[in-house]
C-alpha positions as CSV (number, residue, x, y, z in Angstrom):
1,M,5.9,-22.9,-24.8
2,R,5.1,-26.4,-23.3
3,K,7.7,-28.0,-25.5
4,Q,10.3,-25.5,-24.4
5,A,9.6,-26.2,-20.7
6,L,9.9,-29.9,-21.3
7,I,13.3,-29.5,-23.1
8,L,14.5,-27.2,-20.3
9,L,13.5,-29.8,-17.6
10,T,15.2,-32.5,-19.5
11,I,18.4,-30.5,-19.7
12,I,18.3,-29.7,-16.0
13,S,17.5,-33.3,-14.9
14,T,20.3,-34.6,-17.2
15,S,22.8,-32.2,-15.7
16,L,21.7,-33.1,-12.1
17,Y,22.0,-36.8,-12.9
18,A,25.5,-36.2,-14.2
19,D,26.5,-34.3,-11.0
20,S,25.1,-37.1,-8.8
21,T,27.9,-39.5,-9.9
22,H,30.3,-37.2,-8.1
23,Y,28.3,-37.1,-4.9
24,E,29.9,-38.7,-1.9
25,W,27.4,-40.7,0.2
26,G,27.8,-41.0,3.9
27,S,25.9,-41.9,7.1
28,L,23.2,-39.7,8.4
29,P,23.4,-39.2,12.2
30,V,20.1,-40.3,13.9
31,G,19.4,-38.3,17.0
32,G,17.4,-40.9,18.8
33,G,15.2,-43.9,18.5
34,G,11.6,-44.3,19.7
35,F,9.3,-41.9,21.4
36,V,11.2,-39.8,23.9
37,S,9.1,-40.5,27.0
38,G,11.2,-38.8,29.6
39,I,14.2,-36.5,30.3
40,I,16.0,-36.4,33.7
41,T,18.6,-34.1,35.2
42,T,20.3,-33.7,38.5
43,E,20.6,-30.7,40.9
44,T,24.3,-31.4,41.4
45,D,25.4,-31.1,37.7
46,D,23.3,-28.9,35.3
47,T,25.2,-30.3,32.2
48,L,24.1,-33.9,33.0
49,I,21.0,-34.8,31.0
50,Y,19.5,-38.2,30.1
51,A,16.6,-39.1,27.8
52,R,14.7,-42.3,27.7
53,T,12.6,-43.7,24.9
54,D,9.8,-46.3,24.7
55,V,11.6,-48.8,22.4
56,G,14.8,-47.0,21.4
57,G,16.9,-47.2,24.6
58,A,18.4,-44.4,26.7
59,Y,20.7,-41.5,25.8
60,R,23.1,-39.0,27.5
61,W,23.5,-35.5,26.3
62,I,27.1,-34.6,25.3
63,G,27.4,-30.8,25.5
64,S,30.7,-30.5,23.8
65,T,29.4,-32.1,20.5
66,Q,25.7,-31.1,21.0
67,T,24.7,-34.7,20.4
68,W,22.9,-37.5,22.2
69,K,25.0,-40.5,23.0
70,P,23.2,-43.9,23.0
71,I,24.0,-45.6,26.3
72,T,22.0,-48.9,25.9
73,D,23.4,-50.1,22.5
74,W,25.2,-52.8,24.4
75,I,21.9,-54.7,24.9
76,S,21.9,-58.0,22.9
77,E,19.3,-59.1,20.4
78,S,18.1,-61.7,22.9
79,Q,17.5,-59.0,25.5
80,C,16.0,-56.4,23.1
81,G,13.0,-55.8,25.4
82,L,15.4,-53.9,27.7
83,M,15.5,-51.2,25.1
84,G,12.0,-50.1,26.4
85,I,13.1,-47.7,29.2
86,E,10.3,-47.4,31.8
87,S,12.2,-45.1,34.1
88,M,15.6,-43.7,35.1
89,A,17.1,-42.2,38.2
90,I,20.4,-40.4,39.0
91,D,21.9,-41.0,42.5
92,P,21.8,-37.6,44.1
93,Q,25.0,-38.3,46.1
94,H,26.9,-39.7,43.2
95,P,25.8,-38.2,39.8
96,N,28.0,-40.7,38.0
97,K,25.6,-43.5,39.1
98,L,22.6,-44.1,36.9
99,Y,19.7,-46.5,37.5
100,I,17.4,-47.7,34.7
101,Y,14.2,-49.7,35.0
102,A,13.8,-51.4,31.6
103,G,11.5,-53.9,29.9
104,T,8.9,-54.3,27.1
105,S,6.2,-57.0,27.6
106,Y,6.2,-58.3,24.1
107,F,10.0,-58.7,23.6
108,S,12.5,-61.0,25.4
109,G,9.7,-62.9,27.2
110,G,8.7,-59.8,29.0
111,M,12.1,-59.6,30.8
112,S,12.3,-56.6,33.1
113,A,15.5,-55.5,34.9
114,I,17.2,-52.8,36.9
115,L,20.3,-51.7,35.1
116,V,23.1,-49.8,37.0
117,S,26.0,-47.7,35.7
118,D,28.8,-46.2,37.8
119,D,30.3,-44.3,34.9
120,Y,27.5,-42.0,33.6
121,G,26.1,-44.8,31.4
122,D,29.3,-45.8,29.6
123,T,28.9,-49.3,31.0
124,F,26.1,-51.1,32.8
125,S,25.4,-54.2,34.8
126,I,22.1,-55.9,35.2
127,Q,21.6,-55.4,39.0
128,A,18.4,-57.4,39.2
129,T,15.9,-59.2,37.0
130,V,12.5,-58.2,38.3
131,T,10.2,-59.7,35.6
132,S,7.9,-61.6,38.0
133,Q,7.8,-58.9,40.8
134,F,7.7,-55.7,38.8
135,P,7.1,-56.2,35.1
136,A,8.1,-53.1,33.1
137,H,6.6,-52.0,29.8
138,G,8.5,-49.0,28.4
139,N,6.1,-48.8,25.5
140,D,2.8,-49.0,27.4
141,G,0.2,-46.3,28.0
142,G,1.3,-43.6,30.4
143,R,5.0,-44.0,29.5
144,Q,5.4,-40.2,29.5
145,S,3.7,-39.8,32.9
146,G,7.0,-39.3,34.9
147,E,9.7,-41.3,36.5
148,R,8.8,-44.4,38.5
149,L,12.3,-44.9,39.9
150,V,14.0,-42.8,42.5
151,V,17.2,-43.1,44.6
152,N,16.6,-42.6,48.3
153,K,19.6,-40.5,49.3
154,Y,19.0,-41.1,53.0
155,A,19.0,-44.9,52.6
156,M,22.1,-44.6,50.5
157,E,23.9,-42.8,53.3
158,R,23.3,-45.5,55.9
159,K,26.0,-48.1,56.3
160,P,25.1,-51.8,56.8
């Protein structure tokens, strides 16, 4: 009985091996990187959802494809610490405008910065480097404790 089971397993594994030569390998979509430490939405658009991670950058939900789009993949290797997203905020008056407070103390010399996008996170500019004033650490304890960045809609309404 044992010998028959071994012969059967050998036949099955040989046929599986033969079939594997016809297998087409492809990329596996990864839904995110790092620990998802926060998700933000806005009252003005219930389809607009962003997620932040401790070391894997930030993402925007694309409802039509049911996928998360990485929005911080533009960050260079020399600035990789900015992939640690400490906090995010959506401008309540202009939901296309996203602010990110980013930095990780042990990468990129501890560089911390405020990143700003005017196009839902498709492109960003580094608005301010705040390393010495407000060092961020997206991978520190308490990273899931809530957002530390907010847009004051009343201050945004005033004109200089």
